[in-house]
Legacy VTK file of the C-alpha trace (Angstrom):
# vtk DataFile Version 3.0
C-alpha trace
ASCII
DATASET POLYDATA
POINTS 198 float
2.382 -37.259 -41.884
0.045 -34.230 -41.674
-3.224 -33.406 -43.488
-5.335 -30.181 -43.181
-9.061 -30.442 -42.361
-11.454 -27.885 -43.922
-15.109 -27.173 -43.223
-17.849 -26.766 -45.854
-16.920 -23.103 -46.321
-13.330 -23.988 -47.087
-11.958 -22.683 -43.802
-9.175 -24.548 -42.063
-10.635 -26.071 -38.950
-7.848 -28.379 -37.931
-4.878 -30.490 -38.839
-4.743 -34.265 -38.713
-1.403 -35.602 -37.719
-0.444 -39.284 -37.791
2.795 -40.310 -36.247
4.374 -43.761 -36.020
7.271 -44.618 -33.846
10.494 -45.063 -35.861
11.250 -48.388 -34.213
7.908 -49.806 -35.364
8.578 -48.825 -38.989
12.078 -50.297 -38.815
10.718 -53.515 -37.319
8.113 -53.779 -40.096
10.821 -53.261 -42.733
13.023 -55.948 -41.174
10.086 -58.361 -40.963
9.210 -57.715 -44.621
12.838 -58.240 -45.670
12.966 -61.465 -43.650
9.748 -62.740 -45.254
11.119 -61.926 -48.730
14.377 -63.745 -47.920
12.515 -66.822 -46.660
10.314 -66.863 -49.765
13.395 -66.524 -51.989
15.200 -69.337 -50.142
12.151 -71.601 -50.487
11.457 -70.776 -54.135
15.053 -70.899 -55.378
15.622 -74.658 -54.777
12.206 -75.400 -56.242
13.095 -73.445 -59.371
16.423 -75.306 -59.617
14.715 -78.695 -59.300
11.996 -77.782 -61.791
14.662 -76.440 -64.176
16.638 -79.673 -63.942
13.533 -81.788 -64.457
12.419 -79.708 -67.424
15.861 -79.837 -69.011
15.905 -83.612 -68.614
12.408 -83.841 -70.043
13.505 -81.904 -73.120
17.246 -82.577 -73.367
17.326 -86.342 -72.784
15.120 -87.243 -75.775
16.968 -84.768 -78.003
20.289 -86.309 -76.943
18.933 -89.783 -77.700
17.767 -88.634 -81.149
21.200 -87.130 -81.743
22.904 -90.430 -80.836
20.640 -92.379 -83.206
21.199 -89.878 -86.032
24.969 -90.129 -85.465
24.836 -93.945 -85.631
22.885 -93.761 -88.861
25.211 -91.259 -90.521
28.501 -92.715 -89.213
27.701 -96.420 -89.535
24.539 -97.514 -91.305
24.676 -95.148 -94.271
28.423 -95.709 -94.714
27.978 -99.507 -94.727
25.062 -99.272 -97.148
26.992 -96.925 -99.431
30.062 -99.203 -99.404
27.930 -102.243 -100.231
26.187 -100.468 -103.114
29.520 -99.210 -104.474
31.018 -102.725 -104.319
28.001 -104.223 -106.087
28.230 -101.537 -108.770
31.897 -102.504 -109.253
30.842 -106.139 -109.815
31.584 -107.558 -106.364
28.545 -109.686 -105.547
30.187 -111.319 -102.542
28.897 -108.562 -100.282
27.387 -109.781 -97.060
24.233 -108.324 -95.620
25.130 -105.091 -93.792
23.765 -105.102 -90.266
22.070 -101.937 -89.108
23.328 -100.515 -85.844
20.535 -97.968 -85.517
17.535 -98.962 -83.498
14.026 -97.677 -83.251
13.282 -95.081 -80.613
10.595 -95.881 -78.074
8.579 -92.853 -77.170
5.298 -92.264 -75.461
5.327 -88.523 -75.893
2.745 -86.729 -77.993
4.598 -83.431 -78.319
7.083 -82.263 -80.952
9.825 -84.534 -79.574
7.481 -87.512 -79.894
6.718 -86.523 -83.487
10.443 -86.215 -84.221
11.020 -89.674 -82.711
8.299 -91.138 -84.906
9.898 -89.503 -87.957
13.248 -91.084 -87.035
11.547 -94.466 -86.672
9.993 -94.125 -90.146
13.394 -93.145 -91.584
15.042 -96.204 -89.993
12.237 -98.383 -91.403
12.840 -96.974 -94.892
16.579 -97.639 -94.587
15.830 -101.238 -93.610
13.557 -101.501 -96.676
16.426 -100.253 -98.874
18.733 -102.803 -97.255
16.248 -105.594 -98.012
15.895 -104.375 -101.625
19.686 -104.467 -102.040
19.776 -108.050 -100.746
17.053 -109.071 -103.211
18.877 -107.352 -106.096
22.150 -109.133 -105.239
20.360 -112.508 -105.053
18.717 -111.857 -108.436
22.062 -110.860 -109.975
23.715 -114.014 -108.640
20.908 -116.115 -110.105
21.199 -114.381 -113.492
24.968 -114.867 -113.564
24.457 -118.546 -112.763
22.019 -118.860 -115.663
24.443 -117.080 -118.012
27.219 -119.461 -116.944
25.024 -122.475 -117.784
24.159 -121.007 -121.202
27.827 -120.276 -121.935
28.616 -123.909 -121.194
25.820 -125.076 -123.491
27.031 -122.829 -126.344
30.612 -124.043 -125.863
29.446 -127.668 -125.971
27.335 -127.032 -129.074
30.317 -125.355 -130.755
32.505 -128.390 -130.096
29.827 -130.720 -131.430
29.468 -128.576 -134.540
33.231 -128.618 -135.051
33.303 -132.420 -134.626
30.425 -132.899 -137.068
32.145 -130.621 -139.561
35.347 -132.665 -139.326
33.500 -136.011 -139.616
31.463 -135.023 -142.622
34.587 -134.076 -144.502
33.746 -130.415 -144.653
37.074 -128.899 -144.015
36.225 -125.321 -144.414
38.999 -123.731 -142.454
37.308 -120.411 -141.986
34.157 -121.941 -140.441
36.163 -124.158 -138.141
38.395 -121.270 -137.038
35.402 -119.029 -136.434
33.693 -121.703 -134.354
36.870 -122.335 -132.407
37.324 -118.587 -131.748
33.734 -118.369 -130.654
34.250 -121.314 -128.338
37.332 -119.720 -126.798
35.479 -116.434 -126.381
32.733 -118.210 -124.496
35.342 -119.961 -122.373
36.882 -116.607 -121.442
33.434 -115.241 -120.671
32.799 -118.235 -118.408
36.064 -117.568 -116.532
35.165 -113.910 -116.059
31.698 -114.860 -114.842
33.081 -117.419 -112.373
35.577 -114.844 -111.063
32.752 -112.390 -110.551
30.750 -114.972 -108.574
33.634 -115.783 -106.243
LINES 1 199
198 0 1 2 3 4 5 6 7 8 9 10 11 12 13 14 15 16 17 18 19 20 21 22 23 24 25 26 27 28 29 30 31 32 33 34 35 36 37 38 39 40 41 42 43 44 45 46 47 48 49 50 51 52 53 54 55 56 57 58 59 60 61 62 63 64 65 66 67 68 69 70 71 72 73 74 75 76 77 78 79 80 81 82 83 84 85 86 87 88 89 90 91 92 93 94 95 96 97 98 99 100 101 102 103 104 105 106 107 108 109 110 111 112 113 114 115 116 117 118 119 120 121 122 123 124 125 126 127 128 129 130 131 132 133 134 135 136 137 138 139 140 141 142 143 144 145 146 147 148 149 150 151 152 153 154 155 156 157 158 159 160 161 162 163 164 165 166 167 168 169 170 171 172 173 174 175 176 177 178 179 180 181 182 183 184 185 186 187 188 189 190 191 192 193 194 195 196 197
């Protein structure tokens, strides 16, 4: 390249010329390209490895949360719903549904850790609902047992009343028939209750 040189009066006093050999410029360009290639080849595998590690750090917990959510929706909630529906239909022979879902262990304090903790709370609430269903079924069975005992007592009292009525000479047909019908009604109720318990 060339550059003019002026004095203080603005007169051209000389020209500065700088010249580099073409081979030296070409060599510098090749060296720079080689350095860039080496840097690229060193950085590229590092970026791949860091990308894989980061994806595992993020993707693995999300995949685990997805598996747990799938187990809950496909298994646990279906079993719980079936058990509740059967109880509502009068079938108290339902066995305790076993949860397949498990709590998620996490030591992370980021958003994924918070999501894992939320899943764990949800699973805990589902287990509480399961326990409440078991308690309700046990209470219903106990109540049905008490009703069965009372039905038996009423049936026995009705027979005694009918016997006393016959012994005392009171042959009021309508009273006797009503008591007998009542006794049969209680007997049918007892059969229905026993069928429900079995």
